[in-house]
C-alpha positions as MATLAB code, in Angstrom:
seq = 'XXXXXXXXXXXXXXXXXXXXXXXXXXXXXXXXXXXXXXXXXXXXXXXXXXXXXXXXXXXXXXXXXXXXXXXXXXXXXXXXXXXXXXXXXXXXXXXXXXXXXXXXXXXXXXXXXXXXXXXXXXXXXXXXXXXXXXXXXXXXXXXXXXXXXXXXXXXXXXXXXXXXXXXXXXXXXXXXXXXXXXXXXXXXXXXXXXXXXXXXXXXXXXXXXXXXXXXXXXXXXXXXXXXXXXXXXXXXXXXXXXXXXXXXXXXXXXXXXXXXXXXXXXXXXXXXXXXXXXXXXXXXXXXXXXXXXXXXXXXXXXXXXXXXXXXXXXXXXXXXXXXXXXXXXXXXXXXXXXXXXXXXXXXXXXXXXXXXXXXXXX';
ca = [
     -15.881   -6.933  -17.735;
     -12.254   -5.842  -17.986;
      -9.740   -6.910  -15.361;
      -6.359   -5.192  -15.059;
      -3.454   -6.530  -13.019;
       0.288   -5.920  -12.737;
       2.212   -8.323  -14.972;
       3.727  -10.039  -11.918;
       0.314  -10.852  -10.441;
       0.017  -14.181  -12.250;
       3.330  -15.300  -10.712;
       2.205  -14.958   -7.089;
       2.190  -18.133   -5.005;
       1.661  -18.172   -1.249;
       4.716  -19.415    0.657;
       2.435  -20.980    3.321;
       4.486  -22.450    6.164;
       7.735  -21.166    4.575;
       6.662  -17.548    5.064;
       8.733  -15.717    7.679;
       5.828  -13.432    8.601;
       2.773  -15.615    8.240;
      -0.281  -13.397    7.719;
      -2.135  -15.616   10.212;
       0.259  -14.327   12.893;
      -0.357  -10.614   12.386;
      -2.830  -10.176   15.232;
      -5.405   -8.777   12.811;
      -9.109   -9.394   13.359;
     -10.264  -11.001   10.090;
     -13.886  -10.557    9.083;
     -15.850  -13.690    8.175;
     -18.578  -13.286    5.550;
     -22.135  -14.443    6.197;
     -22.076  -17.287    3.672;
     -19.031  -18.806    5.363;
     -20.630  -18.349    8.791;
     -23.738  -20.161    7.584;
     -21.582  -23.069    6.480;
     -19.793  -23.228    9.849;
     -23.154  -23.206   11.649;
     -24.239  -26.193    9.549;
     -21.332  -28.385   10.645;
     -21.902  -31.252   13.083;
     -20.827  -31.092   16.700;
     -18.237  -30.901   18.174;
     -16.583  -29.451   15.061;
     -19.123  -26.625   14.833;
     -18.608  -25.524   18.424;
     -14.833  -25.660   18.150;
     -14.796  -23.454   15.051;
     -17.377  -20.992   16.311;
     -15.429  -20.600   19.563;
     -12.676  -18.934   17.534;
     -15.054  -16.395   16.001;
     -16.562  -13.344   17.675;
     -17.951   -9.952   16.705;
     -16.009   -6.732   16.228;
     -17.051   -3.270   17.422;
     -19.352   -2.869   14.433;
     -21.037   -6.225   14.988;
     -19.397   -8.090   12.100;
     -18.216  -11.649   12.608;
     -14.436  -11.917   12.806;
     -11.768  -14.415   13.746;
     -10.405  -13.474   17.168;
      -6.598  -13.669   17.461;
      -5.236  -15.629   20.398;
      -1.761  -14.665   21.607;
      -1.220  -12.690   18.420;
      -2.212  -15.335   15.899;
      -5.227  -16.965   14.295;
      -6.678  -19.703   16.527;
      -6.954  -21.963   13.468;
      -3.231  -21.907   12.679;
      -1.691  -25.275   13.500;
       1.800  -26.033   14.804;
       3.130  -26.468   11.272;
       2.022  -22.945   10.307;
      -0.849  -24.192    8.163;
      -4.564  -23.396    8.290;
      -6.508  -26.143   10.052;
      -9.741  -24.939    8.397;
      -8.273  -25.523    4.939;
      -6.977  -28.932    5.987;
     -10.314  -30.002    7.507;
     -12.829  -28.278    5.222;
     -11.023  -27.328    2.018;
     -10.004  -23.936    0.606;
     -13.549  -23.275   -0.601;
     -14.770  -23.045    3.008;
     -12.588  -20.296    4.403;
     -13.783  -16.685    4.516;
     -13.487  -14.409    1.499;
     -10.779  -12.257    3.099;
      -8.620  -15.245    4.049;
      -9.042  -16.722    0.572;
      -8.132  -13.448   -1.144;
      -5.304  -12.067    0.992;
      -2.781  -10.675    0.080;
      -4.622  -10.113   -3.165;
      -6.790   -7.025   -3.337;
      -9.573   -6.005   -5.694;
     -11.005   -2.631   -6.623;
     -14.128   -2.140   -8.722;
     -14.736    0.721  -11.111;
     -17.388    1.191  -13.825;
     -17.184   -1.928  -15.973;
     -13.732   -2.749  -14.660;
     -11.963   -4.597  -11.875;
      -8.357   -4.063  -10.837;
      -6.475   -6.690   -8.870;
      -3.013   -6.975   -7.377;
      -1.036   -8.333   -4.439;
      -0.370   -6.262   -1.333;
       3.078   -5.125   -0.258;
       2.503   -6.409    3.301;
       3.252   -9.948    2.077;
       6.953  -10.813    1.713;
       6.439  -12.850   -1.485;
       4.322  -10.070   -2.990;
       7.000   -7.548   -2.008;
       9.626   -9.694   -3.749;
       7.576   -9.713   -6.961;
       6.925   -5.972   -6.775;
      10.537   -4.988   -6.094;
      12.867   -7.442   -7.747;
      12.433   -6.873  -11.501;
      14.715   -4.068  -12.802;
      12.392   -3.403  -15.761;
       9.647   -0.754  -15.548;
       6.346   -2.068  -14.235;
       3.774   -3.237  -16.766;
       0.084   -4.099  -16.570;
      -2.099   -6.612  -18.362;
      -5.808   -6.296  -19.118;
      -8.089   -9.267  -19.643;
     -11.741   -9.759  -20.498;
     -13.558  -11.819  -17.856;
     -17.029  -13.268  -17.410;
     -17.388  -11.564  -14.033;
     -20.177   -9.061  -13.506;
     -19.294   -5.511  -12.407;
     -19.867   -4.640   -8.771;
     -23.341   -3.077   -8.684;
     -22.247   -0.550   -6.056;
     -19.508    0.782   -8.346;
     -21.597    0.859  -11.513;
     -23.165    4.264  -10.996;
     -22.355    7.683  -12.372;
     -18.594    8.299  -12.284;
     -17.685   11.093  -14.711;
     -14.111   11.253  -13.413;
     -13.410    7.628  -14.281;
     -12.043    7.918  -17.824;
     -10.142   11.185  -17.242;
      -8.471    9.793  -14.126;
      -7.694    6.492  -15.821;
      -5.775    8.420  -18.501;
      -4.150   10.679  -15.928;
      -2.961    7.681  -13.940;
      -1.283    6.293  -17.069;
       0.523    9.603  -17.373;
       1.535    9.430  -13.705;
       3.033    6.009  -14.417;
       5.001    7.520  -17.308;
       6.278   10.386  -15.165;
       7.528    8.249  -12.269;
       9.118    5.737  -14.665;
      10.996    8.357  -16.701;
      14.503    7.156  -15.880;
      16.152   10.108  -17.603;
      15.455   12.025  -14.355;
      16.324   11.353  -10.708;
      13.410    9.743   -8.896;
      12.867   12.727   -6.613;
      12.305   14.909   -9.700;
       9.906   12.360  -11.104;
       7.913   12.382   -7.868;
       7.827   16.183   -8.004;
       6.465   15.994  -11.562;
       3.762   13.566  -10.398;
       2.768   16.028   -7.672;
       2.676   18.877  -10.189;
       0.432   16.891  -12.543;
      -1.880   15.978   -9.658;
      -2.001   19.635   -8.569;
      -3.104   20.778  -12.038;
      -5.706   18.023  -12.275;
      -6.986   18.756   -8.771;
      -7.586   22.392   -9.644;
      -9.766   21.277  -12.563;
     -11.645   18.784  -10.398;
     -12.226   21.394   -7.694;
     -13.887   23.752  -10.161;
     -16.144   20.987  -11.472;
     -14.292   20.269  -14.719;
     -12.914   17.027  -16.104;
      -9.105   17.213  -16.293;
      -7.482   16.359  -19.609;
      -4.718   13.773  -19.687;
      -2.379   16.235  -21.436;
      -2.900   18.994  -18.883;
       0.244   21.027  -18.196;
       2.159   20.415  -14.985;
       1.415   22.957  -12.292;
       3.786   25.907  -12.107;
       3.359   26.168   -8.330;
       6.583   27.521   -6.850;
       8.295   25.224   -4.397;
       9.044   26.618   -0.952;
      12.645   26.323    0.251;
      12.888   23.642    2.894;
      15.060   20.811    4.094;
      14.808   17.050    4.225;
      15.313   16.889    7.945;
      12.337   19.054    8.903;
      10.024   17.237    6.493;
      11.143   13.806    7.669;
      10.849   14.902   11.299;
       7.210   15.839   10.653;
       6.581   12.555    8.841;
       8.157   10.495   11.592;
       6.237   12.319   14.303;
       3.063   11.379   12.433;
       4.180    7.738   12.220;
       5.260    7.603   15.858;
       1.728    8.549   16.922;
       0.129    5.807   14.826;
      -1.274    2.547   16.121;
       1.371   -0.175   16.044;
       1.169   -3.955   15.745;
       4.780   -4.751   16.579;
       7.212   -2.981   18.880;
      10.207   -3.496   16.587;
       8.425   -1.460   13.916;
       7.932    1.436   16.317;
      11.519    1.043   17.541;
      12.775    1.536   13.980;
      10.709    4.723   13.626;
      12.020    6.080   16.934;
      15.595    5.131   16.017;
      15.344    6.933   12.666;
      13.810    9.949   14.376;
      16.798   10.101   16.742;
      19.350    9.901   13.905;
      17.922   12.241   11.268;
      20.853   14.596   11.663;
      23.688   13.054    9.727;
      21.553   10.631    7.722;
      23.815    9.884    4.759;
      21.540   10.152    1.726;
      24.366   10.330   -0.856;
      26.033    7.284    0.672;
      22.778    5.357    0.671;
      22.148    6.296   -2.955;
      25.617    5.097   -3.914;
      25.092    1.846   -2.002;
      21.795    1.250   -3.832;
      23.369    1.942   -7.209;
      21.029    0.861   -9.995;
      18.586   -0.528   -7.442;
      16.864    2.847   -7.143;
      14.238    1.253   -9.397;
      12.910   -0.424   -6.227;
      11.508    2.938   -5.079;
      10.162    3.584   -8.559;
       8.271    0.289   -8.261;
       6.892    1.391   -4.887;
       5.568    4.588   -6.482;
       3.865    2.634   -9.263;
       2.401    0.103   -6.798;
       0.863    2.832   -4.640;
      -0.425    4.831   -7.616;
      -2.020    1.725   -9.121;
      -3.657    0.760   -5.858;
      -4.935    4.168   -4.720;
      -4.924    6.933   -7.355;
      -8.017    5.754   -9.216;
     -10.038    5.793   -6.005;
     -10.230    9.541   -6.605;
     -12.981    8.615   -9.081;
     -15.308    8.532   -6.082;
     -13.911   11.112   -3.648;
     -12.271   13.559   -6.067;
      -9.006   13.717   -4.103;
      -6.307   12.859   -6.635;
      -3.731   15.244   -5.171;
      -4.077   13.746   -1.699;
      -3.461   10.256   -3.051;
      -0.370   11.261   -5.033;
       0.946   13.223   -2.012;
       0.414   10.146    0.126;
       2.309    8.013   -2.402;
       5.290   10.378   -2.321;
       5.444   10.656    1.466;
       5.109    6.899    1.972;
       7.966    6.243   -0.457;
      10.108    8.928    1.214;
       9.503    7.374    4.626;
      10.377    3.873    3.411;
      13.525    5.263    1.756;
      14.551    6.980    4.997;
      14.054    3.750    6.948;
      16.202    1.994    4.389;
      18.902    4.668    4.577;
      19.030    4.379    8.350;
      19.302    0.594    8.210;
      22.156    0.837    5.696;
      23.940    3.410    7.836;
      23.468    1.308   10.968;
      24.444   -2.078    9.526;
      26.589   -1.249    6.499;
      24.389   -3.207    4.103;
      21.004   -3.015    2.426;
      20.210   -6.050    0.300;
      17.022   -6.809   -1.610;
      16.009   -9.001    1.331;
      16.475   -5.996    3.647;
      14.386   -3.843    1.329;
      11.621   -6.447    1.248;
      11.533   -6.549    5.032;
      11.470   -2.751    5.466;
       8.718   -2.217    2.906;
       6.691   -5.255    3.981;
       6.681   -4.083    7.572;
       5.809   -0.509    6.596;
       2.881   -1.714    4.515;
       1.643   -4.012    7.270;
       1.779   -1.272    9.903;
       0.619    1.726    7.857;
      -0.980    0.780    4.556;
      -3.127   -1.977    6.070;
      -4.511    0.227    8.850;
      -7.351    2.564    7.886;
      -6.674    4.676   10.979;
      -2.983    5.043   10.167;
      -3.643    5.908    6.530;
      -6.112    8.549    7.699;
      -3.514    9.953   10.108;
      -1.043   10.246    7.243;
      -3.621   11.980    5.050;
      -4.304   14.505    7.815;
      -0.603   15.401    7.932;
      -1.006   16.839    4.412;
      -3.643   19.203    5.740;
      -2.085   20.239    9.036;
       1.727   19.957    8.786;
       3.361   23.015    7.154;
       6.595   21.038    6.684;
       4.664   18.584    4.494;
       2.656   21.043    2.436;
       2.812   20.756   -1.344;
       5.118   23.801   -1.753;
       7.422   22.434    0.963;
       7.625   18.984   -0.650;
       8.245   20.449   -4.097;
      11.000   22.643   -2.689;
      12.711   19.618   -1.154;
      12.305   17.284   -4.147;
      13.441   19.867   -6.684;
      16.005   21.654   -4.536;
];
């Protein structure tokens, strides 16, 4: 089976106790797989009872580690996992062992990367000025049986995603124009998908006319959507509310000048999101929605960055890592929040495709 990963994937190393936002302190409920539960049940007392006391069931009945005071009950005072120390890495749940890595299965293929919610992953994703690259390997792993069925959109969308990468990494154009081109390509492909055809990789960009609009109204609609989302940390919501209150007078040209050549950081965010989500349209047919979501997420992160620069007078790579890491943790890693963002595409006129095109190309 083929496995594809971003070129930086092989360089990822967990910071463990040196991490400023330890993933064991997120307050997330982490599912524990049945094989790991069976092992915990086989342990002698009192170790078995102590471990099982930290595990409960979620609303759907799955076993999960229950946070205590906002952190994993197995995190010790040194910020290390007591389960790993006592039992070894091979005896922690699949999700704990994998995070922040993620895997997606497609016919005969697995894609793997590291999630933006992790500060070390964010550093790898954002820090290299060169365009993003991917590496494909042959592995001995077997394809996921559930993803090995009929998927006629797979090859066309794989080729279209490569073209999306090319469009958003075309540095002869401003990034906002590149994002508009990605939306136009997705629009053309979506029309073919909707009529039951397989879109060609060289399909022409949609000629849909952009609707005149303004940044402020679009961002106001985006921020209203974000303000209504579930939130893990109050300082995240405070930053959204602060940006919402200061949209008028947000100095985009000044922020762009302050970034200078570092605009590639937002290019990398586009590529990260397209790699992680666009190919999922193989199974639900919604390529346009995924590209729209990529664009609006990047715009929101850029606006948060612009506000921080305007408020503090600086915006370093470390600042960028923190803004994007927190956004990913709060939005990207919540199914409910991602669904809320997707619904904004359907119900917010200020965020319609013509409105976005008008803003990006205006």
